[in-house]
C-alpha positions as CSV (number, residue, x, y, z in Angstrom):
1,X,-58.2,95.3,125.0
2,X,-60.8,97.3,126.7
3,X,-63.1,93.9,126.7
4,X,-60.1,92.0,128.9
5,X,-59.7,95.3,131.4
6,X,-63.8,95.1,132.1
7,X,-63.4,91.2,132.6
8,X,-60.7,91.4,134.8
9,X,-62.6,94.4,136.9
10,X,-65.3,92.4,136.9
11,X,-63.7,89.2,138.5
12,X,-61.9,91.3,141.1
13,X,-64.9,93.1,141.8
14,X,-66.9,89.6,142.4
15,X,-63.7,88.2,144.3
16,X,-63.7,91.6,146.5
17,X,-67.6,91.5,147.5
18,X,-67.5,87.2,148.1
19,X,-64.4,88.2,150.7
20,X,-66.2,90.8,152.5
21,X,-69.4,88.8,152.4
22,X,-67.6,86.0,154.1
23,X,-65.6,88.2,156.4
24,X,-68.9,89.9,158.0
25,X,-70.7,86.7,158.3
26,X,-68.2,85.1,159.7
27,X,-68.3,87.5,162.8
28,X,-70.1,86.9,165.5
29,X,-73.1,89.3,165.5
30,X,-73.2,88.7,169.8
31,X,-70.9,90.6,171.8
32,X,-70.7,88.3,175.3
33,X,-71.2,90.3,178.2
34,X,-69.2,88.8,181.5
35,X,-69.7,88.7,185.1
36,X,-67.7,88.2,188.5
37,X,-67.8,85.9,191.2
38,X,-69.9,87.3,194.5
39,X,-69.3,86.9,198.0
40,X,-72.6,85.5,199.5
41,X,-74.3,82.8,201.9
42,X,-75.4,79.6,200.5
43,X,-77.9,77.5,202.4
44,X,-79.7,74.3,201.7
45,X,-83.0,74.1,202.9
46,X,-86.0,71.5,203.1
47,X,-89.7,73.1,202.8
48,X,-92.2,70.9,205.0
49,X,-95.8,71.7,204.3
50,X,-98.5,71.5,206.6
51,X,-100.6,73.5,208.9
52,X,-100.6,74.8,212.8
53,X,-103.1,73.8,215.1
54,X,-103.1,73.5,219.0
55,X,-100.6,71.6,220.8
56,X,-103.8,70.5,222.8
57,X,-107.5,69.6,221.8
58,X,-109.7,68.4,224.5
59,X,-112.9,66.6,223.5
60,X,-115.8,67.9,225.9
61,X,-117.9,64.6,226.1
62,X,-121.5,64.0,228.0
63,X,-121.5,61.7,231.2
64,X,-124.8,60.4,230.8
65,X,-127.4,59.8,228.2
66,X,-129.6,62.4,226.8
67,X,-131.1,65.2,224.7
68,X,-129.1,68.7,224.3
69,X,-131.5,71.3,225.9
70,X,-129.5,74.2,225.8
71,X,-126.1,75.1,224.5
72,X,-124.8,78.5,226.3
73,X,-121.6,78.9,224.3
74,X,-120.6,79.7,220.8
75,X,-117.9,78.9,218.6
76,X,-114.6,81.2,218.9
77,X,-115.5,82.1,222.7
78,X,-112.9,82.1,225.8
79,X,-113.8,79.5,228.3
80,X,-112.5,78.9,231.9
81,X,-112.5,75.5,233.5
82,X,-115.6,74.9,235.3
83,X,-117.8,77.4,232.9
84,X,-121.0,75.6,231.8
85,X,-121.0,74.7,228.3
86,X,-124.5,73.2,227.5
87,X,-127.1,71.1,229.4
88,X,-128.8,67.8,228.5
89,X,-132.3,66.7,229.4
90,X,-132.3,63.3,230.3
91,X,-134.4,60.5,228.7
92,X,-135.0,57.5,230.5
93,X,-135.1,54.0,229.5
94,X,-138.0,52.8,230.0
95,X,-137.1,49.4,231.2
96,X,-134.6,51.0,233.9
97,X,-137.1,53.1,235.2
98,X,-139.7,50.5,236.0
99,X,-136.7,48.8,237.4
100,X,-135.8,51.3,239.8
101,X,-139.6,52.1,240.4
102,X,-140.2,48.5,241.6
103,X,-136.8,48.5,243.5
104,X,-138.2,51.7,245.8
105,X,-141.8,49.7,246.1
106,X,-140.5,46.7,247.1
107,X,-137.9,48.7,249.9
108,X,-141.0,51.1,250.8
109,X,-142.5,47.3,251.9
110,X,-139.8,45.7,253.8
111,X,-139.0,49.3,255.5
112,X,-142.6,48.7,257.0
113,X,-142.2,45.6,257.9
114,X,-138.9,46.2,259.6
115,X,-140.6,49.4,261.3
116,X,-143.7,47.2,263.1
117,X,-141.1,44.7,264.3
118,X,-138.6,47.2,265.2
119,X,-140.9,49.0,267.2
120,X,-142.4,45.9,269.3
121,X,-139.0,44.8,270.0
122,X,-138.0,47.9,271.2
123,X,-141.0,47.9,273.8
124,X,-139.9,44.1,274.9
125,X,-136.6,45.1,275.3
126,X,-137.9,48.1,277.7
127,X,-139.6,45.8,279.7
128,X,-136.3,43.6,279.7
129,X,-137.7,40.8,277.9
130,X,-135.5,40.3,275.0
131,X,-131.4,40.8,275.7
132,X,-129.8,43.8,274.0
133,X,-128.1,41.4,271.6
134,X,-131.3,40.7,270.1
135,X,-132.6,44.1,270.2
136,X,-129.2,45.4,268.5
137,X,-129.8,43.1,265.7
138,X,-133.1,43.8,264.8
139,X,-131.9,47.9,265.2
140,X,-129.3,46.9,262.7
141,X,-132.0,45.3,260.1
142,X,-134.4,48.1,260.5
143,X,-131.4,51.1,259.8
144,X,-129.9,48.8,256.6
145,X,-134.0,48.9,255.3
146,X,-133.9,53.0,255.7
147,X,-130.7,53.1,254.0
148,X,-131.9,50.5,251.2
149,X,-135.1,52.9,250.5
150,X,-132.7,55.8,250.4
151,X,-130.1,54.0,247.9
152,X,-133.3,52.8,245.8
153,X,-135.0,56.7,245.5
154,X,-131.6,57.7,245.0
155,X,-131.2,55.8,241.8
156,X,-134.8,56.3,240.6
157,X,-134.1,60.2,240.4
158,X,-130.2,59.5,238.7
159,X,-132.3,57.6,235.7
160,X,-135.1,60.4,235.7
161,X,-133.2,63.3,236.2
162,X,-129.4,62.3,235.7
163,X,-128.3,62.7,239.2
164,X,-129.2,62.5,242.9
165,X,-130.6,65.3,245.1
166,X,-132.3,66.8,242.0
167,X,-129.1,69.3,241.8
168,X,-128.3,68.1,237.9
169,X,-124.5,69.4,238.8
170,X,-122.8,66.3,238.2
171,X,-124.0,64.8,235.0
172,X,-126.9,66.8,233.4
173,X,-124.5,70.2,232.9
174,X,-121.7,70.3,230.6
175,X,-118.6,72.0,232.0
176,X,-115.3,73.1,230.3
177,X,-112.3,70.9,231.8
178,X,-109.8,73.5,230.5
179,X,-109.7,76.7,229.8
180,X,-109.0,77.7,226.3
181,X,-111.0,78.6,223.1
182,X,-113.9,77.3,221.7
183,X,-112.8,75.7,218.5
184,X,-115.8,73.6,217.3
185,X,-119.2,72.5,218.6
186,X,-120.6,70.2,216.5
187,X,-124.0,69.7,217.9
188,X,-127.1,71.7,218.4
189,X,-130.4,71.7,220.5
190,X,-132.1,68.8,220.6
191,X,-129.2,66.3,219.2
192,X,-129.0,63.2,221.2
193,X,-126.1,62.6,222.8
194,X,-124.6,59.5,224.6
195,X,-122.0,59.0,227.0
196,X,-118.6,57.2,226.4
197,X,-118.7,53.7,227.1
198,X,-116.9,50.4,226.3
199,X,-118.7,50.1,222.8
200,X,-118.2,54.2,221.8
201,X,-116.2,57.0,222.6
202,X,-119.5,59.0,222.8
203,X,-120.6,62.3,221.5
204,X,-118.6,65.3,221.4
205,X,-120.1,68.5,222.8
206,X,-117.6,71.0,221.8
207,X,-113.4,71.1,221.6
208,X,-111.7,73.4,223.2
209,X,-107.9,74.3,222.6
210,X,-105.3,77.0,223.7
211,X,-104.6,79.0,220.9
212,X,-101.4,80.4,222.4
213,X,-99.6,77.1,222.3
214,X,-99.2,75.8,218.5
215,X,-97.6,73.6,216.6
216,X,-96.7,72.9,213.1
217,X,-97.4,69.8,211.9
218,X,-96.2,68.8,208.1
219,X,-94.6,66.1,206.2
220,X,-91.2,65.5,204.3
221,X,-90.5,63.4,202.0
222,X,-88.3,59.9,203.0
223,X,-85.3,61.6,200.8
224,X,-84.8,64.4,203.3
225,X,-85.8,63.1,207.0
226,X,-82.6,61.7,207.3
227,X,-81.2,65.2,207.2
228,X,-83.1,66.5,210.2
229,X,-82.4,66.2,213.8
230,X,-84.5,67.2,216.9
231,X,-84.9,70.7,218.4
232,X,-83.4,72.1,214.3
233,X,-85.0,75.4,214.4
234,X,-87.3,76.2,211.7
235,X,-89.2,79.3,210.2
236,X,-92.9,78.7,209.9
237,X,-95.0,81.0,207.3
238,X,-98.4,81.0,207.0
239,X,-100.4,81.6,203.7
240,X,-102.9,83.7,205.4
241,X,-100.1,86.1,207.0
242,X,-98.1,87.5,204.2
243,X,-94.5,88.5,205.1
244,X,-94.5,87.1,208.9
245,X,-92.2,84.5,209.9
246,X,-92.3,82.4,212.9
247,X,-90.0,80.7,214.7
248,X,-90.4,77.4,215.8
249,X,-87.9,74.5,216.5
250,X,-88.5,70.7,215.8
251,X,-89.5,68.4,218.4
252,X,-91.0,65.3,216.5
253,X,-90.2,63.1,213.7
254,X,-92.5,60.3,213.1
255,X,-90.2,56.8,213.2
256,X,-92.7,55.3,210.5
257,X,-93.6,56.6,207.1
258,X,-97.0,56.3,205.2
259,X,-97.2,56.0,201.8
260,X,-99.0,58.9,199.8
261,X,-99.0,59.0,195.8
262,X,-96.3,56.6,195.3
263,X,-93.8,58.1,197.6
264,X,-93.3,58.1,201.6
265,X,-93.6,60.8,203.9
266,X,-92.9,61.3,207.3
267,X,-94.7,63.5,209.9
268,X,-93.2,66.4,211.7
269,X,-93.6,68.6,214.6
270,X,-92.2,71.8,215.6
271,X,-93.3,74.2,218.3
272,X,-94.0,77.4,216.9
273,X,-93.2,80.8,218.8
274,X,-96.2,82.9,218.5
275,X,-96.3,86.6,219.1
276,X,-99.1,89.4,219.8
277,X,-98.9,91.0,216.5
278,X,-101.6,88.6,214.6
279,X,-104.0,86.3,215.8
280,X,-102.9,82.8,214.6
281,X,-106.3,80.4,214.0
282,X,-106.3,76.6,214.1
283,X,-105.6,74.7,211.1
284,X,-103.8,77.8,209.0
285,X,-102.0,76.2,206.2
286,X,-98.3,76.6,207.0
287,X,-94.7,75.9,205.3
288,X,-91.9,75.2,207.6
289,X,-88.3,76.1,206.3
290,X,-85.3,73.6,207.7
291,X,-81.9,74.8,207.3
292,X,-79.9,71.7,206.7
293,X,-76.5,73.1,205.7
294,X,-75.4,76.9,205.3
295,X,-71.9,78.4,204.3
296,X,-71.6,81.7,205.2
297,X,-69.7,84.7,203.1
298,X,-68.2,82.4,200.5
299,X,-67.1,82.6,196.8
300,X,-70.0,82.0,194.9
301,X,-70.9,81.7,190.9
302,X,-74.4,82.1,189.6
303,X,-75.9,78.4,188.0
304,X,-76.8,80.3,184.9
305,X,-73.3,80.5,184.1
306,X,-72.2,77.1,184.6
307,X,-71.5,74.7,181.5
308,X,-71.3,70.7,181.8
309,X,-69.0,69.1,179.8
310,X,-71.1,66.0,177.7
311,X,-68.9,63.4,178.4
312,X,-67.4,64.1,182.1
313,X,-70.3,65.7,183.2
314,X,-68.1,67.9,185.0
315,X,-68.6,71.6,185.5
316,X,-66.5,74.0,183.5
317,X,-66.8,77.9,182.3
318,X,-65.6,79.9,180.2
319,X,-63.0,83.2,181.1
320,X,-62.3,86.3,178.9
321,X,-58.5,86.1,178.3
322,X,-59.3,88.8,175.6
323,X,-61.1,91.3,173.7
324,X,-64.0,88.6,173.1
325,X,-61.8,85.7,173.7
326,X,-62.2,83.2,175.9
327,X,-60.9,80.2,177.4
328,X,-62.3,77.0,178.9
329,X,-61.4,76.5,182.4
330,X,-62.7,73.6,185.1
331,X,-63.6,74.5,188.2
332,X,-64.7,72.5,191.2
333,X,-68.0,73.1,193.4
334,X,-69.1,73.0,197.0
335,X,-72.4,73.7,198.2
336,X,-75.1,74.8,195.8
337,X,-78.9,76.0,196.6
338,X,-80.1,75.6,193.0
339,X,-79.0,79.4,192.5
340,X,-75.8,80.0,193.4
341,X,-73.1,77.1,193.6
342,X,-69.8,77.6,196.2
343,X,-66.7,77.9,194.3
344,X,-63.4,76.0,196.2
345,X,-61.1,76.2,193.2
346,X,-60.4,77.2,189.5
347,X,-61.6,80.4,189.4
348,X,-61.0,83.8,191.4
349,X,-63.0,86.9,192.0
350,X,-61.2,88.9,189.8
351,X,-61.9,86.8,186.6
352,X,-64.6,87.2,184.0
353,X,-66.9,84.7,183.4
354,X,-69.0,84.5,179.9
355,X,-72.7,84.4,180.3
356,X,-72.8,82.0,177.5
357,X,-76.4,81.6,177.2
358,X,-77.0,84.6,175.4
359,X,-79.1,84.2,172.3
360,X,-76.8,83.7,169.0
361,X,-78.5,84.7,165.3
362,X,-78.2,81.7,162.9
363,X,-76.9,82.6,159.6
364,X,-78.7,81.3,156.3
365,X,-78.8,82.6,153.1
366,X,-77.4,86.0,154.2
367,X,-80.2,86.6,156.6
368,X,-79.8,86.4,160.4
369,X,-82.5,84.9,162.0
370,X,-82.6,84.9,165.9
371,X,-83.3,81.5,167.6
372,X,-85.4,81.7,170.8
């Protein structure tokens, strides 16, 4: 009898322990937290990468071929239009020099001969032996010979010195044509330079630009360029200047794209409005944010709270209806910025939304193992 009672007690003990074990393991070990909708502003942005550059860069080129004799400015200096930048020493072409010297000699011979003939006819005219018409013709030829000699001498001087009269102002003195900052001097003393001609763009002596007038130059993907329009506002940030934003306005969108690394990119330009707080140097890398869509003060939900039906791909959430009890609710979304999404319908501001992506333990052999 005692043996039967013992067996019965053991049986009920096993049943009770099993029930307790099953019940304790069937209960979720995670108490899900909840969140509510927020009122916020949602923006869709396009971010273009690029740089800031001067709106106009002027390349100063020589008007004559020669060798750099002096460089009178340094990169970064402020110059005004007309300031002397460099001087060039002319190295004449031997053939051109010989031809010019020959023309001078020939003009001197002609003038000497015309001088004698002019003096003789002048005497004859004073005695009334020749007519005034004949004397005028001889005088004209003499004056032409004088002018031809002057021209030949001027040509020789230009070939030898770079300009007529020996002043060298026009050609051998390189002067700034605009006011601004010297960005680059790609030559040094002793370098040979050539003037611009039909077959060559000429040697650049210096590059000058006004750093007070800057533009943003960047590129956007073909998937985004259709959302842009001229005069859209931009916000430009520079990698070299932290926590500083510059307002800008979109002024140009390229009509033709360029393929880069398998993607078509379109060039854009924006006028940047600078201030006096920082000195902005040409070539700073920059990003331009362009707001294409914006919703002010709308009900929004964090993207982290959204779930998506595997079959319909529609978004839904789980709303708390009791103590740790949730029901599925389909919602309609509006504009999203990747962090928050606009709520159009399906949930109210008072609803408590399940934060569903909590880490939940996996139960195995009575031991809880956290999955990460």
